[in-house]
KETOR-343529 format. One line per 8 residues: number of its first residue (from 0); their letters; for each residue x, y, z of N, C-alpha, C. Coordinates in steps of 0.05 Angstrom, whole numbers, plus 5000, padded with zeros to 4 digits. Atoms other than C-alpha are relative to their C-alpha. Layout:
<pts>
NUM> a> X Y Z X Y Z X Y Z; ...
</pts>
This chain:
<pts>
0> xxxxxxxx> 4999 4977 4985 5104 4145 2666 5023 5002 5021; 4977 5004 4978 5156 4123 2717 4988 4997 5026; 5010 5004 4971 5154 4114 2792 4985 5026 5007; 5016 4978 4985 5103 4157 2832 5006 4995 5030; 4994 5000 4976 5127 4173 2900 4985 5020 5015; 5012 4980 4983 5093 4208 2958 5016 5003 5025; 4986 4996 4978 5126 4240 3017 4980 5005 5024; 5018 4993 4979 5093 4235 3085 5019 5009 5024
8> xxxxxxxx> 4982 4988 4974 5117 4277 3147 4984 5004 5023; 5022 4996 4977 5054 4279 3193 4983 4975 4999; 5017 5021 5001 4993 4236 3189 5001 4981 4978; 4997 5017 5021 5009 4208 3121 5021 4977 5008; 4981 5021 4990 5066 4170 3158 4984 4976 5011; 5014 5020 4982 5018 4134 3205 4972 4993 4989; 5026 5010 5012 4954 4133 3163 5000 5011 4968; 4997 4991 5029 4973 4140 3087 4970 4999 4986
16> xxxxxxxx> 5028 5002 5011 4901 4116 3066 5000 4994 4968; 5000 5009 5027 4924 4092 2997 5020 4977 4996; 4983 5021 5004 4956 4030 2968 5029 5008 4989; 4972 4996 5011 5032 4030 2957 5016 4975 4999; 4986 5025 5003 5083 3980 2937 5028 5000 5015; 4972 4999 4984 5144 4006 2976 5000 5023 5019; 4998 4978 4979 5156 4047 3038 5030 5001 5007; 4972 4994 4992 5225 4078 3056 5001 5023 5017
24> xxxxxxxx> 4995 4975 4985 5250 4128 3107 5013 5018 4979; 4991 4984 5022 5269 4188 3067 5006 5028 5012; 4991 4975 4992 5302 4258 3076 4994 5023 4978; 5005 4978 5016 5276 4322 3045 5014 5024 5008; 4984 4977 4993 5323 4382 3043 4985 5026 4991; 5011 4974 5009 5300 4454 3041 4975 5006 5014; 5027 4997 4988 5233 4445 3079 5002 4986 5028; 5000 5014 4974 5221 4426 3152 4971 4995 5011
32> xxxxxxxx> 5024 5009 4988 5162 4394 3192 4994 5026 5019; 5007 4982 4984 5125 4450 3228 4969 5001 5004; 5028 5000 4989 5059 4453 3267 4990 5032 4994; 5002 4972 5007 5040 4518 3228 4974 5002 4982; 5025 5000 5018 4971 4504 3196 4977 4999 5018; 5027 5001 4987 4904 4523 3226 4981 4978 4987; 5014 5020 5013 4861 4463 3213 4968 5005 5004; 5029 4994 5001 4789 4478 3195 4982 4978 4991
40> xxxxxxxx> 5015 5023 5009 4768 4409 3171 5007 4976 5015; 4989 5026 4989 4809 4348 3197 5001 5000 5030; 4993 5001 4968 4828 4371 3269 4990 5023 5010; 5013 4977 4987 4785 4431 3279 4979 5011 4982; 5019 4987 5013 4733 4479 3251 5008 5029 4995; 4993 4971 5004 4734 4551 3225 4994 5014 5027; 5007 4986 4976 4701 4571 3291 5022 4991 5022; 4983 5008 4977 4750 4529 3333 5021 4982 4987
48> xxxxxxxx> 4979 5017 5019 4815 4511 3291 5016 4985 5017; 4978 5018 4988 4861 4457 3309 5026 5011 4988; 4975 4993 5013 4934 4460 3288 5014 4975 4991; 4990 5027 5013 4968 4411 3242 5025 5008 4988; 4975 4995 5010 5034 4403 3210 4998 5007 4969; 4996 4990 5027 5060 4434 3145 5028 4995 4994; 4972 4998 5007 5125 4430 3106 5004 5032 4996; 4995 4973 5002 5151 4501 3117 5030 5003 4990
56> xxxxxxxx> 4974 4995 5011 5213 4531 3083 5024 5000 5022; 4976 5001 4982 5284 4521 3112 5006 4972 5014; 4995 5027 4984 5319 4461 3145 4999 4977 4982; 5006 5027 5013 5304 4389 3128 4981 4985 5015; 5021 5016 4988 5252 4337 3144 5005 4969 4995; 4999 5029 5003 5258 4262 3155 4970 4992 5002; 5026 5012 4999 5196 4223 3139 4997 4976 4985; 5004 5023 5014 5169 4166 3099 4992 5004 4968
64> xxxxxxxx> 5005 4995 5030 5168 4161 3020 4986 4971 4992; 5016 5021 5011 5115 4115 2989 4998 4996 4970; 5001 5002 5029 5119 4088 2919 4975 4985 4996; 5030 5007 5006 5052 4080 2888 5005 4986 4969; 5004 5012 5029 5041 4029 2826 4987 5020 4983; 5015 4981 5019 5025 4069 2764 4974 4994 4996; 5030 5006 5003 4961 4032 2760 4983 5016 5020; 5015 4986 4977 4940 4069 2824 5005 5030 5001
72> xxxxxxxx> 4991 4971 4997 4970 4138 2810 4975 5018 4999; 5023 4982 5001 4906 4171 2789 4979 4999 5025; 5015 5001 4975 4864 4145 2848 5014 5009 5023; 4984 4988 4978 4919 4161 2895 5003 5031 4999; 5000 4972 5005 4924 4232 2867 4972 5010 5008; 5023 4991 4994 4851 4242 2874 4993 4998 5031; 5004 5004 4971 4849 4214 2944 5015 5022 5016; 4984 4977 4985 4907 4260 2967 4992 5029 4995
80> xxxxxxxx> 5008 4971 5007 4879 4321 2932 4971 5005 5019; 5024 4998 4984 4812 4309 2971 5008 5004 5030; 4992 5001 4970 4850 4297 3037 5017 5026 5008; 4982 4978 4995 4904 4350 3032 4993 5027 4988; 5008 4973 5011 4872 4404 2990 4973 5009 5006; 5026 4996 4991 4806 4409 3029 4996 5032 4999; 5000 4969 4999 4821 4487 3038 5022 5011 4986; 4978 4990 5018 4879 4494 2991 5023 5013 5015
88> xxxxxxxx> 4978 4988 4982 4927 4511 3047 5028 4990 4995; 4975 5013 5010 4980 4466 3016 5003 5003 4970; 4995 4999 5029 5012 4473 2950 5014 4971 4993; 4991 5028 5011 5023 4408 2913 5026 5001 4984; 4976 4998 5017 5093 4401 2888 5016 4976 4999; 4984 5022 4999 5144 4350 2871 5028 5010 5009; 4976 4996 4988 5211 4351 2908 5019 4975 4999; 4982 5022 4999 5273 4308 2907 5006 4991 5028
96> xxxxxxxx> 4996 5012 4977 5283 4261 2964 5023 4980 5000; 4978 5022 5001 5341 4217 2986 4988 4977 5019; 5012 5025 4983 5315 4147 3011 5025 4991 5018; 4981 5009 4979 5349 4127 3077 4998 4970 5007; 5001 5026 4995 5340 4054 3066 5022 4983 4993; 4974 5011 5007 5413 4042 3048 5003 4996 4974; 4995 5001 5029 5402 4045 2973 5010 5024 4989; 4989 4972 5009 5424 4118 2968 4985 5011 4975
104> xxxxxxxx> 5013 4992 5022 5369 4128 2916 4989 5028 5006; 5015 4975 5000 5343 4196 2898 4976 4996 4984; 5024 5005 5014 5272 4198 2878 4984 5030 5002; 5019 4978 5000 5220 4254 2860 4977 4991 5011; 5026 5009 4984 5161 4255 2907 4981 5025 5000; 5019 4981 4995 5097 4290 2913 5000 5009 5030; 4998 4988 4973 5098 4337 2973 4978 5023 5001; 5021 4979 4997 5048 4383 3004 5012 5020 5019
112> xxxxxxxx> 4988 4978 4986 5079 4447 3024 4983 5022 5008; 5018 4978 4991 5044 4501 3063 5005 5028 4984; 5000 4975 5014 5025 4563 3027 4999 5022 5021; 4998 4979 4980 5048 4620 3071 4982 5024 4996; 5017 4980 5004 5000 4668 3041 4971 4993 5006; 5028 5007 4992 4938 4628 3059 4990 5008 5029; 5009 4993 4972 4895 4651 3117 5004 4980 5024; 4996 5021 4978 4905 4585 3153 5030 4995 5007
120> xxxxxxxx> 4971 5002 4992 4981 4594 3156 5002 5011 5025; 4996 4988 4971 4995 4602 3231 5026 5010 5008; 4975 4993 4996 5068 4611 3227 5010 4987 5026; 4990 5010 4977 5111 4599 3289 4984 5010 5025; 5018 4993 4975 5061 4601 3351 5015 4995 5025; 4988 5011 4971 5085 4603 3424 4988 4975 5008; 5010 5026 4990 5077 4539 3457 4976 5001 5014; 5027 4999 4986 5018 4559 3501 4978 5003 4980
128> xxxxxxxx> 5020 4999 5021 4981 4580 3438 4996 4975 4985; 5001 5026 5013 4999 4516 3403 4982 4981 5018; 5015 5018 4983 4972 4476 3463 4971 5005 5005; 5027 4993 4998 4909 4516 3468 4986 4993 4977; 5014 5009 5025 4892 4502 3395 4998 4970 4999; 4999 5030 5000 4910 4429 3399 4983 4988 5021; 5017 5009 4980 4871 4417 3466 4972 5002 4992; 5030 4996 5009 4804 4445 3437 4994 4993 4971
136> xxxxxxxx> 5007 5006 5027 4810 4425 3363 4992 4970 4996; 5011 5023 5006 4767 4371 3340 4986 5003 4970; 5011 4999 5026 4749 4359 3266 4990 4970 4987; 5012 5026 5014 4723 4303 3216 5019 4977 5005; 4981 5023 4998 4787 4263 3227 5007 4993 5031; 4996 5005 4973 4783 4267 3304 5014 5023 5017; 4990 4979 4981 4814 4303 3363 5030 5007 4992; 4972 4989 5006 4876 4347 3351 5021 4989 5017
144> xxxxxxxx> 4983 5011 4982 4909 4318 3411 5009 4972 4989; 4993 5025 5007 4908 4249 3382 5019 5002 4974; 4984 4996 5022 4939 4275 3319 5031 5006 5007; 4971 4992 4992 5000 4305 3356 5010 4975 5012; 4989 5021 4986 5007 4243 3400 5006 4976 4978; 4994 5024 5020 5002 4191 3341 5025 5007 4982; 4976 4990 5012 5052 4235 3302 5026 4998 5016; 4978 5003 4983 5101 4237 3360 5007 4969 5004
152> xxxxxxxx> 4998 5030 4998 5092 4160 3370 5014 4990 4976; 4992 5012 5023 5107 4147 3299 5031 5011 4994; 4973 4990 5002 5169 4194 3297 5020 4986 5017; 4983 5014 4984 5196 4159 3358 5007 4972 4992; 4996 5028 5013 5186 4091 3326 5022 5000 4977; 4980 4997 5022 5227 4117 3268 5027 5011 5010; 4974 4991 4990 5283 4145 3313 5004 5030 4992; 5000 4973 5008 5263 4217 3291 4996 5019 5025
160> xxxxxxxx> 5005 4983 4980 5270 4272 3340 4991 5028 4991; 5010 4976 5007 5229 4335 3333 4996 5018 5024; 4998 4987 4971 5245 4380 3391 4974 5018 5005; 5026 4985 4998 5187 4428 3377 4974 4987 5006; 5021 5016 4996 5135 4376 3371 5000 4986 5027; 4996 5013 4975 5162 4338 3432 4995 5020 5024; 5008 4979 4980 5158 4403 3473 4971 5002 5005; 5030 4998 5001 5086 4409 3455 4988 4975 5015
168> xxxxxxxx> 5011 5024 4987 5076 4336 3475 5001 5000 5030; 4995 5002 4972 5106 4346 3541 4981 5021 5012; 5017 4978 4990 5068 4410 3554 4971 4989 5002; 5028 5011 5001 5000 4375 3535 4998 4979 5023; 5002 5019 4980 5018 4317 3580 5002 5010 5028; 4999 4985 4975 5034 4363 3637 4974 5010 5006; 5027 4986 4994 4968 4400 3630 4981 4976 5005; 5016 5022 4994 4931 4333 3626 5005 4988 5026
176> xxxxxxxx> 4994 5010 4974 4965 4311 3689 4989 5018 5022; 5009 4981 4983 4948 4375 3724 4970 4999 5002; 5029 5002 5003 4875 4370 3702 4990 4973 5014; 5008 5027 4989 4872 4296 3727 5008 4998 5031; 4991 5003 4970 4906 4311 3796 4975 5006 5017; 5024 4997 4982 4859 4305 3853 5003 5029 5013; 5000 4972 4989 4837 4373 3878 5000 4997 5033; 5002 5003 4969 4849 4385 3955 4978 5007 5009
184> xxxx> 5027 4999 4985 4792 4379 4001 4999 5029 5011; 5004 4973 4989 4763 4447 4023 5006 4999 5029; 4998 4999 4970 4784 4469 4091 4976 5004 5013; 5026 4997 4982 4733 4465 4146 4999 5027 5011
</pts>
């Protein structure tokens, strides 16, 4: 059957959840990482949606490519479909990636691309709306703030700059700092 690769650009980078035999930094062209999906399962609920990443059209995206042994292909696909396709907001597709491990290899990888026609597609939201969703979002995989922080930490470890996500991280940190700041004592 050949090599089976999976591209991670968000939580799959820091919590793939499946066995793999090789991991390499990779570049995907034609799609970019975007906080554009209302989460109704993993980081929010339908009544209180969180906000998670999707691959949206245009630009490029650096992430991680995972090579899965052929013996684990079907169980990995089943796992990823249960995880990524819970509400069908992503389209499962194969795309060409360039590995950034010095080998200059091009591989075909499974990618989960946001479906812009799906009701959970948020598009590009203003920073204050993103922060509001992320601050209140909690789902079966935990708090939405943790998702954003973990993704930012992993991107920093890889030397990847995502200006939009970093701006949100700074906004959330500033809001958290303001909430933790001592309140002035009432005047007598």
